[in-house]
N, C-alpha and C positions, 0 to 999 in steps of 0.2 A: 206372670201373677206372683205376687209376693203378700207376705202376712208376717206380720210384727208380732211379739209377745214381750215386750220389754220388764225385766224382772227387776233391774236399778240400771243407773247411769252413771258409774265410777268414771273420775276425772282421772287425764291420762297423766302417766309421771315421767319425766326426762330424765335422760343417762346420759354424762357427759362423754364427749369425743375424745380422741388424741392431744388434739393441737388446742384445745382448750384447757386441759388439765396440765401441757406445756407450757402453757402461757401462765397460767397461777404458780406457776415456780416448784410444782410437784415432781417428784422421782419416783422412779419404777415401783421402789421399796415401801412407797406412800400409799398406795394402789390397792394393798394387802387387805383390806377392810372397808371396800366401798366398791362396787357394780361399775362399769361402764363400758362403750362400747367399741370394739375394736374389732373388725372384719378381719383385718390383714393377721390377726392374732391367732382369733379363732373363726374358725368356717360360718360358723351359725352366727356371731356377730356380738351377742353376750360377753362380755369378760369379766374378771372379777377377783374374790379373794381363794378360787378354787384353779389359778391356774396352773398350768402342769411347767415341769423345766423346760420342755421345748417352745412351750405356747411363751413362757417368761424370758426365754435369751429372743424370739422373735420381737417382744414389745421391744428391748432395749434397743433391738437394732434400731428399730422405727423411730424409736425415741429419739437418739442419737442426731439422727438424720433430723428430725423437726424442730430442733434446738434455734437452729440459725434463724427462723421464720418470724418475722413481726406484722402484726396484725393494721394494714394503712387504709383500709376503706369497708365500710361497709354496703353492700350494693344491694339486698334486699333484705326488708325486716317482717316477717311473719307474712307473709304473702302466700293465700291458700292457695291447696292444690287437693285432687281427689286421689284417692291411693284405691288402686283396684284389688280387690279382696279377692273375687271368684268372676270367672264367666262360664254360663252353663249353655251348653247346647245338647239341642235331642238329635235325634239320627231320622231324619223326616221320612216318614210322616206320623213320629213317635213323638213321645215326649221322653222329658226329664225334671225330675224334681231332686233339688238341692236342699236341706235342713240341717239346721244344727239347734240344739238345747242343751243347756246349762245347767239341767235339772238334778243331774247326777254327782253325787258326793265327790267324785273324782275330777270333775271339770270344774271348780271353784277357783283353779291357780290358771286357767287357760286366760291364753293371751295372746294379743298382736303387736310386735315391736317393726317401727317402721326407722329407714336409717338408710346413712348417704352408701352407695356401691363401694365409693371410693376409701371410704372408711376414714375421713378425716374429723368430721362433725359430730354433733352430739346426734342423740333417737328419743323418739317417744315410745312410749310399750301403756297398752291398755288392756284390762282384763276383760275377756267376754261374759255379757251377765244379759244377753239376750237369746230370745228362743226367733227363729228365722228359720221361714220357707219360700222357696223360688222357684216355681214351675216354667220351663220351656218348653214351646212347640216349634210352631214355625219360625219364629225367629228368637234369637238367644237372648241371654238376659244376664247381665253383669251387675254386680253389687260393689261400693264404693264406700269409701269412709273418707271424711274430711281432714287433712293437715296442716300444718304450717311450715313454711320453708323461711329460712333466716339464711343469708350468703354472707360472706365475710372475704376479702382479697386479704392474703400474706404474699407478702416477698422476702426472700433468703438477700441480706444485705452483699453478701461478698459476690456472689453469682447472679443475681438479679431473677433466680427463679422465680415462679408464681405460684401457688398453692390456694385452693380455693374449700374454705371451709363450709359445709353445707350440714347448717342444724335442722333437723326436723323438730321444731320446736314447738310442740301442742299442749305445755305445761299447763294446767289447771283447767284445759276445756274441756267438756265432757262430749260422750260420743256424738257425731252426727254420721249419716248415713244413708243412700241413695241407693235406689235400685233402677235400672233402667234397659230398655229394650237392644237389642242391639239387631242390626239389617242382617237376612242373610248372608250379603253380598259382603258381609264382615268377616264369615267363617275365614276360615285358614285356607278349606278346602272347597269354598263358593264353587268354583269354575272345573274342578276335574276333579273325579275318584281316582285315587292313588291304591298302589299295591303293597303289599306288606313291605317288598323290598324297596320302594321307593320311598317311604315312610321311614325306613331307617337311612338310606342314603340321604335324605332331607335333613338331617338331624334330629329326629323325634325319638325317644325309645319306648316300645311298645311293653306296656305293662299287661298287658291282657288281652286273649285274643277270643270273639263269641264267634262261634259257626252257627249260624242261622238260615245258610242257603238252601237247607233241604226241608224248613221248617216251611207252612203255609200261616200259622198264627203268631203273632207277637210274641216275645222273651221279656220277662223281667231282670234285672240285675240290679242288684245296689252294693255298691262300690262303701266301703269305711277304710282309709287308711290312718292309721296309728302312731304313723312317724311324723317329726317335723315337717311341718311345710315351709317353703322358702322358693322365691321368686323375687325379679325383679324386672322393675319398669323405668320408663324415660317419662320426666317431665318436661312441657314447653311452658316458657313465660311470658310477659307481655313488657319485661323490662330490659330494655334496649340494651342496658349495660352489661348483661348477665350472659356469658358465654354458653348459654344452654343448647340443646336439651340435656340435664343431667340425671343420670340414672341413679334409683333409688333402690332399697331391697326392704323386703319386708320380710317376717318369720312368724310362723303361725305354731306355739309351743304348749305343751303340759294338755292337749285335749285329744280325745277318742269319740267325740260325738259327732262328726263332720259326715252326714251320709247322703250319697245322690244314687238315686233312683233311675234307671234308664228303662223305658221302654221302647225294645229293638223291633220293628216290623220283622216279617219273613223273609225269605228271598236272596239277602245278602250275608255276608259275614263282617264282623265288625272288629276295629280294632280299638284300644282304648292308649293312648300313648300320650305323652308331654316331650316338650322339646329338651333337648340333654343338657345336663346342668340345674334344670328348676325342676322344683316340685311344687305345684299347683296345690290349691286346695280341692279341686274337680280336673279330672283328666279330660283330653280332646276326645270326642268318641267321631271315631270316621267309618265311614261306610267302605268297605273295601272292593276294590274293581275284581270283576269274573267271578263274583259271588250269584 
């Protein structure tokens, strides 16, 4: 089940990437007063006037490497894709409720940014300005936003090395969102009940454990993360000339109003976890073996 309360519908803003800026004939010193996207320079992606000396040194090294590349083809232009924002899974037969509201004063600058994980293309960002509630039960629930990809091919003249500039170019578009059901078979642990050790060995980071094995009734747990959300995903394309899938990244910054309430049935222990290196908006809830 999903409900939406739209406050406004701000348009996406575009941030140029490094290949585009090099192509414009700019130098690193020219970027002191503007924002751009550079995941190889700053791990969260966004860069600009507040670069540290270490980040500026990284920028100059990448800049010198990119100087010899020239654009020689446009592979696709503004191809629509869906960007995953959140996946919500309940612990059967319980439920999970994901909510976001921008009604608080500190939420006025909350925004989502989508960019190429390779770090050479442009990005788009949008302020979050709506209230959303999603409820998962037997099926999971996903929440996505529409974005647009433009892909250019670049070649280095002396070495014939090829790079692809992947721009997430949503400039001027208003927010478009969708919610959809996820089959229980799509749950990462649909066919097995892992132990805590197996989760960690399988590349998951456990952030919280709830011991409910000795309880007959359900337990309600509400999780709220005030750190920057950051995750990666792959997109496929129907364009035969593009060597996809491309890996894209997304960050969600300046927000403290994402909450997920889990109703955990008694008789099991539970782990809340994420894949190593990822910080999704909603952690995965897994019933543990031996509970």
